[in-house]
PDB file of N, CA, C and O in Angstrom:
ATOM      1  N   MET A   1      -8.620   2.617 -21.781  1.00  0.00           N
ATOM      2  CA  MET A   1      -9.042   3.562 -20.822  1.00  0.00           C
ATOM      3  C   MET A   1      -9.926   2.739 -19.780  1.00  0.00           C
ATOM      4  O   MET A   1      -9.699   2.663 -18.572  1.00  0.00           O
ATOM      5  N   ARG A   2     -10.900   2.182 -20.421  1.00  0.00           N
ATOM      6  CA  ARG A   2     -11.818   1.433 -19.332  1.00  0.00           C
ATOM      7  C   ARG A   2     -11.147   0.437 -18.347  1.00  0.00           C
ATOM      8  O   ARG A   2     -11.544   0.274 -17.194  1.00  0.00           O
ATOM      9  N   GLN A   3     -10.147  -0.182 -18.877  1.00  0.00           N
ATOM     10  CA  GLN A   3      -9.368  -1.113 -18.063  1.00  0.00           C
ATOM     11  C   GLN A   3      -8.647  -0.313 -16.991  1.00  0.00           C
ATOM     12  O   GLN A   3      -8.526  -0.793 -15.864  1.00  0.00           O
ATOM     13  N   THR A   4      -8.199   0.797 -17.270  1.00  0.00           N
ATOM     14  CA  THR A   4      -7.427   1.660 -16.457  1.00  0.00           C
ATOM     15  C   THR A   4      -8.414   2.060 -15.191  1.00  0.00           C
ATOM     16  O   THR A   4      -8.050   2.053 -14.015  1.00  0.00           O
ATOM     17  N   LEU A   5      -9.718   2.404 -15.657  1.00  0.00           N
ATOM     18  CA  LEU A   5     -10.655   2.881 -14.443  1.00  0.00           C
ATOM     19  C   LEU A   5     -10.942   1.706 -13.765  1.00  0.00           C
ATOM     20  O   LEU A   5     -11.032   1.841 -12.545  1.00  0.00           O
ATOM     21  N   MET A   6     -11.123   0.509 -14.243  1.00  0.00           N
ATOM     22  CA  MET A   6     -11.320  -0.612 -13.526  1.00  0.00           C
ATOM     23  C   MET A   6     -10.292  -0.892 -12.375  1.00  0.00           C
ATOM     24  O   MET A   6     -10.538  -1.099 -11.187  1.00  0.00           O
ATOM     25  N   ILE A   7      -9.158  -0.851 -12.974  1.00  0.00           N
ATOM     26  CA  ILE A   7      -7.901  -1.098 -12.037  1.00  0.00           C
ATOM     27  C   ILE A   7      -7.953  -0.020 -10.846  1.00  0.00           C
ATOM     28  O   ILE A   7      -7.828  -0.390  -9.678  1.00  0.00           O
ATOM     29  N   PHE A   8      -8.140   1.314 -11.186  1.00  0.00           N
ATOM     30  CA  PHE A   8      -8.171   2.241 -10.228  1.00  0.00           C
ATOM     31  C   PHE A   8      -9.316   2.024  -9.244  1.00  0.00           C
ATOM     32  O   PHE A   8      -9.200   2.194  -8.031  1.00  0.00           O
ATOM     33  N   ALA A   9     -10.360   1.661  -9.822  1.00  0.00           N
ATOM     34  CA  ALA A   9     -11.357   1.400  -8.976  1.00  0.00           C
ATOM     35  C   ALA A   9     -11.139   0.131  -7.780  1.00  0.00           C
ATOM     36  O   ALA A   9     -11.550   0.157  -6.620  1.00  0.00           O
ATOM     37  N   ALA A  10     -10.412  -0.896  -8.416  1.00  0.00           N
ATOM     38  CA  ALA A  10     -10.184  -1.936  -7.553  1.00  0.00           C
ATOM     39  C   ALA A  10      -8.979  -1.430  -6.539  1.00  0.00           C
ATOM     40  O   ALA A  10      -9.011  -1.900  -5.401  1.00  0.00           O
ATOM     41  N   VAL A  11      -8.112  -0.673  -6.810  1.00  0.00           N
ATOM     42  CA  VAL A  11      -7.069  -0.297  -6.015  1.00  0.00           C
ATOM     43  C   VAL A  11      -7.762   0.767  -4.963  1.00  0.00           C
ATOM     44  O   VAL A  11      -7.543   0.629  -3.760  1.00  0.00           O
ATOM     45  N   ALA A  12      -8.530   1.739  -5.404  1.00  0.00           N
ATOM     46  CA  ALA A  12      -9.311   2.685  -4.426  1.00  0.00           C
ATOM     47  C   ALA A  12     -10.139   1.904  -3.447  1.00  0.00           C
ATOM     48  O   ALA A  12     -10.333   2.437  -2.354  1.00  0.00           O
ATOM     49  N   ALA A  13     -10.631   0.778  -3.663  1.00  0.00           N
ATOM     50  CA  ALA A  13     -11.455   0.042  -2.746  1.00  0.00           C
ATOM     51  C   ALA A  13     -10.586  -0.270  -1.420  1.00  0.00           C
ATOM     52  O   ALA A  13     -11.078  -0.296  -0.292  1.00  0.00           O
ATOM     53  N   PHE A  14      -9.269  -0.496  -1.705  1.00  0.00           N
ATOM     54  CA  PHE A  14      -8.499  -0.762  -0.555  1.00  0.00           C
ATOM     55  C   PHE A  14      -7.913   0.422   0.260  1.00  0.00           C
ATOM     56  O   PHE A  14      -7.336   0.290   1.339  1.00  0.00           O
ATOM     57  N   PHE A  15      -8.116   1.514  -0.341  1.00  0.00           N
ATOM     58  CA  PHE A  15      -7.738   2.768   0.440  1.00  0.00           C
ATOM     59  C   PHE A  15      -8.863   3.502   1.017  1.00  0.00           C
ATOM     60  O   PHE A  15      -8.666   4.374   1.863  1.00  0.00           O
ATOM     61  N   GLY A  16     -10.162   3.161   0.560  1.00  0.00           N
ATOM     62  CA  GLY A  16     -11.371   3.710   1.348  1.00  0.00           C
ATOM     63  C   GLY A  16     -12.075   4.691   0.233  1.00  0.00           C
ATOM     64  O   GLY A  16     -11.474   5.060  -0.775  1.00  0.00           O
ATOM     65  N   SER A  17     -13.233   5.013   0.498  1.00  0.00           N
ATOM     66  CA  SER A  17     -14.158   5.713  -0.264  1.00  0.00           C
ATOM     67  C   SER A  17     -13.602   7.109  -0.326  1.00  0.00           C
ATOM     68  O   SER A  17     -13.917   7.745  -1.332  1.00  0.00           O
ATOM     69  N   ASP A  18     -12.859   7.687   0.529  1.00  0.00           N
ATOM     70  CA  ASP A  18     -12.427   8.996   0.226  1.00  0.00           C
ATOM     71  C   ASP A  18     -11.089   9.103  -0.460  1.00  0.00           C
ATOM     72  O   ASP A  18     -10.500  10.180  -0.551  1.00  0.00           O
ATOM     73  N   ALA A  19     -10.611   7.952  -0.948  1.00  0.00           N
ATOM     74  CA  ALA A  19      -9.346   8.101  -1.828  1.00  0.00           C
ATOM     75  C   ALA A  19      -9.537   8.836  -3.006  1.00  0.00           C
ATOM     76  O   ALA A  19     -10.593   8.706  -3.626  1.00  0.00           O
ATOM     77  N   THR A  20      -8.501   9.723  -3.464  1.00  0.00           N
ATOM     78  CA  THR A  20      -8.416  10.416  -4.579  1.00  0.00           C
ATOM     79  C   THR A  20      -7.268   9.602  -5.367  1.00  0.00           C
ATOM     80  O   THR A  20      -6.465   8.828  -4.846  1.00  0.00           O
ATOM     81  N   ALA A  21      -7.368   9.970  -6.855  1.00  0.00           N
ATOM     82  CA  ALA A  21      -6.339   9.641  -7.696  1.00  0.00           C
ATOM     83  C   ALA A  21      -4.844  10.028  -7.309  1.00  0.00           C
ATOM     84  O   ALA A  21      -3.847   9.310  -7.384  1.00  0.00           O
ATOM     85  N   ALA A  22      -4.942  11.349  -6.875  1.00  0.00           N
ATOM     86  CA  ALA A  22      -3.730  11.789  -6.493  1.00  0.00           C
ATOM     87  C   ALA A  22      -3.092  11.358  -5.223  1.00  0.00           C
ATOM     88  O   ALA A  22      -1.875  11.265  -5.064  1.00  0.00           O
ATOM     89  N   GLY A  23      -4.087  11.079  -4.246  1.00  0.00           N
ATOM     90  CA  GLY A  23      -3.540  10.280  -3.047  1.00  0.00           C
ATOM     91  C   GLY A  23      -3.070   8.983  -3.272  1.00  0.00           C
ATOM     92  O   GLY A  23      -2.093   8.593  -2.633  1.00  0.00           O
ATOM     93  N   ILE A  24      -3.673   8.189  -4.161  1.00  0.00           N
ATOM     94  CA  ILE A  24      -3.212   6.965  -4.473  1.00  0.00           C
ATOM     95  C   ILE A  24      -1.954   6.954  -5.193  1.00  0.00           C
ATOM     96  O   ILE A  24      -1.107   6.111  -4.897  1.00  0.00           O
ATOM     97  N   LYS A  25      -1.733   7.854  -6.164  1.00  0.00           N
ATOM     98  CA  LYS A  25      -0.520   8.134  -6.886  1.00  0.00           C
ATOM     99  C   LYS A  25       0.654   8.340  -5.905  1.00  0.00           C
ATOM    100  O   LYS A  25       1.719   7.730  -5.995  1.00  0.00           O
ATOM    101  N   PHE A  26       0.353   9.279  -4.937  1.00  0.00           N
ATOM    102  CA  PHE A  26       1.263   9.553  -3.923  1.00  0.00           C
ATOM    103  C   PHE A  26       1.835   8.383  -3.131  1.00  0.00           C
ATOM    104  O   PHE A  26       3.031   8.171  -2.931  1.00  0.00           O
ATOM    105  N   GLN A  27       0.723   7.603  -2.681  1.00  0.00           N
ATOM    106  CA  GLN A  27       1.218   6.319  -1.923  1.00  0.00           C
ATOM    107  C   GLN A  27       1.939   5.404  -2.859  1.00  0.00           C
ATOM    108  O   GLN A  27       2.827   4.665  -2.435  1.00  0.00           O
ATOM    109  N   TRP A  28       1.595   5.425  -4.102  1.00  0.00           N
ATOM    110  CA  TRP A  28       2.427   4.401  -4.791  1.00  0.00           C
ATOM    111  C   TRP A  28       3.789   4.832  -4.953  1.00  0.00           C
ATOM    112  O   TRP A  28       4.748   4.063  -4.881  1.00  0.00           O
ATOM    113  N   ALA A  29       3.880   6.223  -5.199  1.00  0.00           N
ATOM    114  CA  ALA A  29       5.325   6.792  -5.390  1.00  0.00           C
ATOM    115  C   ALA A  29       6.128   6.719  -4.090  1.00  0.00           C
ATOM    116  O   ALA A  29       7.350   6.820  -4.195  1.00  0.00           O
ATOM    117  N   THR A  30       5.613   6.562  -2.929  1.00  0.00           N
ATOM    118  CA  THR A  30       6.240   6.566  -1.732  1.00  0.00           C
ATOM    119  C   THR A  30       6.157   5.282  -0.989  1.00  0.00           C
ATOM    120  O   THR A  30       7.103   4.497  -1.050  1.00  0.00           O
ATOM    121  N   ARG A  31       5.205   5.039  -0.365  1.00  0.00           N
ATOM    122  CA  ARG A  31       4.877   3.898   0.522  1.00  0.00           C
ATOM    123  C   ARG A  31       5.035   2.423  -0.143  1.00  0.00           C
ATOM    124  O   ARG A  31       5.805   1.548   0.253  1.00  0.00           O
ATOM    125  N   ILE A  32       4.175   2.343  -1.195  1.00  0.00           N
ATOM    126  CA  ILE A  32       4.157   1.062  -1.951  1.00  0.00           C
ATOM    127  C   ILE A  32       5.413   0.606  -2.366  1.00  0.00           C
ATOM    128  O   ILE A  32       5.774  -0.549  -2.139  1.00  0.00           O
ATOM    129  N   LYS A  33       6.248   1.585  -3.075  1.00  0.00           N
ATOM    130  CA  LYS A  33       7.535   1.144  -3.562  1.00  0.00           C
ATOM    131  C   LYS A  33       8.535   0.938  -2.371  1.00  0.00           C
ATOM    132  O   LYS A  33       9.463   0.145  -2.530  1.00  0.00           O
ATOM    133  N   GLU A  34       8.409   1.538  -1.314  1.00  0.00           N
ATOM    134  CA  GLU A  34       9.302   1.299  -0.341  1.00  0.00           C
ATOM    135  C   GLU A  34       8.900  -0.039   0.409  1.00  0.00           C
ATOM    136  O   GLU A  34       9.791  -0.803   0.783  1.00  0.00           O
ATOM    137  N   ASP A  35       7.663  -0.304   0.612  1.00  0.00           N
ATOM    138  CA  ASP A  35       7.274  -1.583   1.255  1.00  0.00           C
ATOM    139  C   ASP A  35       7.745  -2.818   0.338  1.00  0.00           C
ATOM    140  O   ASP A  35       8.228  -3.839   0.827  1.00  0.00           O
ATOM    141  N   ALA A  36       7.545  -2.610  -1.120  1.00  0.00           N
ATOM    142  CA  ALA A  36       7.800  -3.705  -1.875  1.00  0.00           C
ATOM    143  C   ALA A  36       9.356  -3.962  -1.785  1.00  0.00           C
ATOM    144  O   ALA A  36       9.763  -5.123  -1.740  1.00  0.00           O
ATOM    145  N   ALA A  37      10.244  -2.878  -1.758  1.00  0.00           N
ATOM    146  CA  ALA A  37      11.615  -3.065  -1.642  1.00  0.00           C
ATOM    147  C   ALA A  37      11.905  -3.783  -0.277  1.00  0.00           C
ATOM    148  O   ALA A  37      12.717  -4.708  -0.289  1.00  0.00           O
ATOM    149  N   VAL A  38      11.363  -3.461   0.775  1.00  0.00           N
ATOM    150  CA  VAL A  38      11.582  -4.118   2.104  1.00  0.00           C
ATOM    151  C   VAL A  38      11.186  -5.554   1.967  1.00  0.00           C
ATOM    152  O   VAL A  38      11.918  -6.418   2.449  1.00  0.00           O
ATOM    153  N   LEU A  39      10.049  -5.883   1.326  1.00  0.00           N
ATOM    154  CA  LEU A  39       9.599  -7.319   1.311  1.00  0.00           C
ATOM    155  C   LEU A  39      10.570  -8.060   0.234  1.00  0.00           C
ATOM    156  O   LEU A  39      10.785  -9.255   0.441  1.00  0.00           O
ATOM    157  N   LYS A  40      11.104  -7.516  -0.773  1.00  0.00           N
ATOM    158  CA  LYS A  40      11.946  -8.170  -1.773  1.00  0.00           C
ATOM    159  C   LYS A  40      13.206  -8.605  -0.882  1.00  0.00           C
ATOM    160  O   LYS A  40      13.600  -9.771  -0.879  1.00  0.00           O
ATOM    161  N   GLU A  41      13.779  -7.647  -0.167  1.00  0.00           N
ATOM    162  CA  GLU A  41      14.966  -7.890   0.708  1.00  0.00           C
ATOM    163  C   GLU A  41      14.803  -9.009   1.662  1.00  0.00           C
ATOM    164  O   GLU A  41      15.631  -9.903   1.839  1.00  0.00           O
ATOM    165  N   ALA A  42      13.579  -8.873   2.308  1.00  0.00           N
ATOM    166  CA  ALA A  42      13.230  -9.910   3.274  1.00  0.00           C
ATOM    167  C   ALA A  42      13.269 -11.389   2.628  1.00  0.00           C
ATOM    168  O   ALA A  42      13.803 -12.372   3.141  1.00  0.00           O
ATOM    169  N   ARG A  43      12.644 -11.342   1.492  1.00  0.00           N
ATOM    170  CA  ARG A  43      12.556 -12.665   0.718  1.00  0.00           C
ATOM    171  C   ARG A  43      13.951 -13.149   0.306  1.00  0.00           C
ATOM    172  O   ARG A  43      14.284 -14.319   0.496  1.00  0.00           O
ATOM    173  N   ALA A  44      14.736 -12.282  -0.238  1.00  0.00           N
ATOM    174  CA  ALA A  44      15.978 -12.484  -0.575  1.00  0.00           C
ATOM    175  C   ALA A  44      16.873 -13.033   0.599  1.00  0.00           C
ATOM    176  O   ALA A  44      17.818 -13.765   0.306  1.00  0.00           O
ATOM    177  N   ASN A  45      16.645 -12.743   1.797  1.00  0.00           N
ATOM    178  CA  ASN A  45      17.348 -13.056   2.978  1.00  0.00           C
ATOM    179  C   ASN A  45      16.706 -14.259   3.706  1.00  0.00           C
ATOM    180  O   ASN A  45      17.036 -14.527   4.861  1.00  0.00           O
ATOM    181  N   GLY A  46      15.764 -15.001   3.010  1.00  0.00           N
ATOM    182  CA  GLY A  46      14.981 -16.120   3.592  1.00  0.00           C
ATOM    183  C   GLY A  46      13.994 -15.865   4.578  1.00  0.00           C
ATOM    184  O   GLY A  46      13.493 -16.849   5.122  1.00  0.00           O
ATOM    185  N   VAL A  47      13.550 -14.519   4.974  1.00  0.00           N
ATOM    186  CA  VAL A  47      12.641 -14.210   5.902  1.00  0.00           C
ATOM    187  C   VAL A  47      11.245 -14.458   5.394  1.00  0.00           C
ATOM    188  O   VAL A  47      10.902 -14.100   4.267  1.00  0.00           O
ATOM    189  N   ASP A  48      10.452 -15.068   6.227  1.00  0.00           N
ATOM    190  CA  ASP A  48       8.862 -15.250   6.022  1.00  0.00           C
ATOM    191  C   ASP A  48       8.358 -13.712   6.120  1.00  0.00           C
ATOM    192  O   ASP A  48       8.555 -13.052   7.141  1.00  0.00           O
ATOM    193  N   CYS A  49       7.730 -13.222   5.047  1.00  0.00           N
ATOM    194  CA  CYS A  49       7.307 -11.982   5.035  1.00  0.00           C
ATOM    195  C   CYS A  49       6.124 -11.628   5.938  1.00  0.00           C
ATOM    196  O   CYS A  49       5.788 -10.461   6.140  1.00  0.00           O
ATOM    197  N   LYS A  50       5.525 -12.663   6.459  1.00  0.00           N
ATOM    198  CA  LYS A  50       4.464 -12.424   7.689  1.00  0.00           C
ATOM    199  C   LYS A  50       5.170 -11.856   8.932  1.00  0.00           C
ATOM    200  O   LYS A  50       4.519 -11.271   9.798  1.00  0.00           O
ATOM    201  N   ASP A  51       6.479 -12.024   9.019  1.00  0.00           N
ATOM    202  CA  ASP A  51       7.239 -11.505  10.133  1.00  0.00           C
ATOM    203  C   ASP A  51       7.823 -10.134   9.838  1.00  0.00           C
ATOM    204  O   ASP A  51       8.521  -9.558  10.672  1.00  0.00           O
ATOM    205  N   VAL A  52       7.527  -9.595   8.609  1.00  0.00           N
ATOM    206  CA  VAL A  52       8.015  -8.202   8.431  1.00  0.00           C
ATOM    207  C   VAL A  52       6.919  -7.165   8.846  1.00  0.00           C
ATOM    208  O   VAL A  52       5.741  -7.261   8.502  1.00  0.00           O
ATOM    209  N   THR A  53       7.367  -6.292   9.523  1.00  0.00           N
ATOM    210  CA  THR A  53       6.543  -4.981   9.927  1.00  0.00           C
ATOM    211  C   THR A  53       6.786  -3.894   8.863  1.00  0.00           C
ATOM    212  O   THR A  53       7.945  -3.541   8.648  1.00  0.00           O
ATOM    213  N   LEU A  54       5.931  -3.434   8.297  1.00  0.00           N
ATOM    214  CA  LEU A  54       6.097  -2.480   7.306  1.00  0.00           C
ATOM    215  C   LEU A  54       5.562  -1.167   7.883  1.00  0.00           C
ATOM    216  O   LEU A  54       4.428  -1.128   8.360  1.00  0.00           O
ATOM    217  N   LYS A  55       6.392  -0.045   7.848  1.00  0.00           N
ATOM    218  CA  LYS A  55       5.821   1.241   8.388  1.00  0.00           C
ATOM    219  C   LYS A  55       4.679   1.597   7.959  1.00  0.00           C
ATOM    220  O   LYS A  55       3.929   2.064   8.816  1.00  0.00           O
ATOM    221  N   SER A  56       4.214   1.517   6.693  1.00  0.00           N
ATOM    222  CA  SER A  56       2.933   1.925   6.178  1.00  0.00           C
ATOM    223  C   SER A  56       1.755   1.113   6.577  1.00  0.00           C
ATOM    224  O   SER A  56       0.623   1.458   6.237  1.00  0.00           O
ATOM    225  N   LEU A  57       1.967   0.088   7.259  1.00  0.00           N
ATOM    226  CA  LEU A  57       0.831  -0.601   7.821  1.00  0.00           C
ATOM    227  C   LEU A  57       0.679  -0.488   9.351  1.00  0.00           C
ATOM    228  O   LEU A  57      -0.220  -1.139   9.883  1.00  0.00           O
ATOM    229  N   VAL A  58       1.418   0.218  10.033  1.00  0.00           N
ATOM    230  CA  VAL A  58       1.431   0.435  11.536  1.00  0.00           C
ATOM    231  C   VAL A  58       0.581   1.421  11.755  1.00  0.00           C
ATOM    232  O   VAL A  58       0.802   2.468  11.146  1.00  0.00           O
ATOM    233  N   TRP A  59      -0.525   1.358  12.609  1.00  0.00           N
ATOM    234  CA  TRP A  59      -1.490   2.356  12.903  1.00  0.00           C
ATOM    235  C   TRP A  59      -0.867   3.141  13.783  1.00  0.00           C
ATOM    236  O   TRP A  59      -0.446   2.631  14.821  1.00  0.00           O
ATOM    237  N   VAL A  60      -0.703   4.455  13.546  1.00  0.00           N
ATOM    238  CA  VAL A  60      -0.044   5.315  14.677  1.00  0.00           C
ATOM    239  C   VAL A  60      -1.139   6.350  15.396  1.00  0.00           C
ATOM    240  O   VAL A  60      -0.747   7.271  16.112  1.00  0.00           O
ATOM    241  N   GLY A  61      -2.312   6.145  15.176  1.00  0.00           N
ATOM    242  CA  GLY A  61      -3.276   6.832  15.904  1.00  0.00           C
ATOM    243  C   GLY A  61      -3.947   7.917  14.944  1.00  0.00           C
ATOM    244  O   GLY A  61      -3.405   8.150  13.863  1.00  0.00           O
ATOM    245  N   GLY A  62      -4.992   8.516  15.276  1.00  0.00           N
ATOM    246  CA  GLY A  62      -5.741   9.416  14.488  1.00  0.00           C
ATOM    247  C   GLY A  62      -6.605   8.782  13.557  1.00  0.00           C
ATOM    248  O   GLY A  62      -6.505   7.565  13.402  1.00  0.00           O
ATOM    249  N   GLY A  63      -7.424   9.429  12.929  1.00  0.00           N
ATOM    250  CA  GLY A  63      -8.424   8.883  11.949  1.00  0.00           C
ATOM    251  C   GLY A  63      -9.164   7.637  12.583  1.00  0.00           C
ATOM    252  O   GLY A  63      -9.419   7.550  13.784  1.00  0.00           O
ATOM    253  N   ARG A  64      -9.457   6.752  11.700  1.00  0.00           N
ATOM    254  CA  ARG A  64     -10.284   5.462  12.196  1.00  0.00           C
ATOM    255  C   ARG A  64      -9.396   4.336  12.288  1.00  0.00           C
ATOM    256  O   ARG A  64      -8.416   4.283  11.545  1.00  0.00           O
ATOM    257  N   SER A  65      -9.652   3.384  13.165  1.00  0.00           N
ATOM    258  CA  SER A  65      -8.754   2.304  13.486  1.00  0.00           C
ATOM    259  C   SER A  65      -9.392   1.109  12.800  1.00  0.00           C
ATOM    260  O   SER A  65      -8.828   0.023  12.938  1.00  0.00           O
ATOM    261  N   GLY A  66     -10.501   1.181  12.079  1.00  0.00           N
ATOM    262  CA  GLY A  66     -11.013  -0.081  11.471  1.00  0.00           C
ATOM    263  C   GLY A  66     -12.181   0.115  10.893  1.00  0.00           C
ATOM    264  O   GLY A  66     -12.759  -0.818  10.335  1.00  0.00           O
TER     265      GLY A  66
END
C-alpha cells in the first residue's frame, strides 16, 4: 500500500497539485493509453518519437500555459 501511495504521489507531481486520483485514473484510461499506442506505432515504423505530436500534449488554450 505504501509503495502504491508513493507511485501515485510521483505521478500526481506531473499532473499538478490539483490532480485527484479519479482525474489521473481517467487520464490513464484515455489519453496515456492512446499516446502509448501512437508512440509504439511510430517506433515500429522507424519514426523518431521526438517528431510525434501527441494530442494530449498540445495546449489548446484555457487554464495555465506554464
